[in-house]
N, C-alpha and C positions, 0 to 999 in steps of 0.2 A: 504494500500500500504506500502510496506517495503522500507526503504531507501537503503536496500541492493540489491534490485532487479535491474536488468539492462533492463528488457524487457518492452518495451513501452506498450504492451497490459495489463500489470499489473496495469497501471494507470487507476483508475476508472474515467469514463467520468465526473462525478460530481466534482471530485477533480481536474482533469486536467484543467478545465476551469479557475481555480484560478492561474494557473502557467503561468509565463511569457514565451515569445518566445525567443529562443536562436538563434542568428544569427551567422552562421559559414561560412567558405569558401565553404561548400557543400550545403548550403541552410539554411532555417529557420525551427526550430523544437520546439516542446513543451519541456520545461526544464524538465529534469528527474534527481532527486536527487541521484539516484543510481550511476550515473557516477562520482559524487563527492566522494562517499564512495569508489568505486572501485579504483579511481585514487589515493586517499589518501593511501590506502593499498599498491598499486603498487609502488608509487613514494616516500614513506616515511617509517620510522620505527614506525609508529603510531600503537597503539593497535586497535583491532576491536571495543572495547567499545568507545574509544576516537574518532575513525573515525565516528562511528554512531552519537555520541554526536555533533561533529562538523557539520556533514551533516545536522542534524536536526536543529541546530542553523542557518546555512546558509539558509536552506529552509524557516524557519520562517522569517528571515530577508528579503529575496527576495520577498516572498509573501506579507509581510506587506509593503514593499516599493512600491508596486503596479506599478512596471515597466512593460511597454508593450513589450519592447525588450531589451535583454541583450546580452552580448558577452562572449565568453570563457575567455578572459583576465579579464573582470570584475568579473566573478565568481571566478577566481583564486585569485583576490585581496580581495574579500570578505572572501573567505576561509582563506587566510593568516591572515586577521584581526582577525578572530575568533580563529585561532590557537594561535595567540599572546595573546588574551584575556583569553585564557585557560592555559597560561603558557607553551605552546608547542613550544618554540623558535627553538629548533633543527629541529623539523618537519617543521616549517615555512621556515627555510633556505633550507631544502630539497625540498620544494614545490614551492619556489619562482620562479617567471618568470624572465628570463634574456632577456633583449631587450632594445630598445630605445623608449623614449616618442615621440609622433608624432611631437612635436615642434622641437626636436633635429633632427629627420629625415628630416623634411622640410628644416632646415638650411643646413644639409649636401647636400641634393639634389640641393638646390639653389646656394650653393657655389662651387659646383664641376661641371665641364664640361664633363669629361670623366667618363664613367660608371665604369671603373676599379678603379678609385680613390674613387668613392662612395662605391663600394663593399669592397674595402680595409679598408676604414675608419669604415664602419659598422662592419666588421669582427673584427677589432682591438678593437673596443668599447665592443663588446659582449665577446670576449676572455678575456679582462681585467676584465670585470664585473664578468665573470664566476670564474676566479682565485681569485678574492676578496671574493666572496661568499663562495667558497671552503675553503679558508684560515680561514674565520670566523667560518665556520662549524667545521673544524678540531680543532680550538682552543676551541670551546664549547664542542666538544666531548671529548677532552683530559681532560678538567676540570671536566666533569661528571664522568670520570673513577676513580677519587680519592675518 
């Protein structure tokens, strides 16, 4: 099986049994490493060689962790950790997930009565985080141009 493939039928049954299940909004599926490879190429400036390397490292990690069920945000966190371990800080910033931890969301929902206040606070948090990540990425990019 190639980490570059996106087709489920390219997963050999004897290999697929070792892969964890991914829980998404649309259901539960067998993890397919090709999606990591494709998303890295789509969402970052990573080379194909590094995308393959990171995908293989993440695949090894997830299989060795023996997790029965994983989520897309967890996969993204693991990918980001491997990007950092490989010195790909710019790519990690491009691939980072912007959002709120469950703890903070619970606090927002518990403290607010009106849904408009909740939405406003969540949007402000996300926009602020986006601008901060973008600022850091711009700084790193400008340093790498010299």
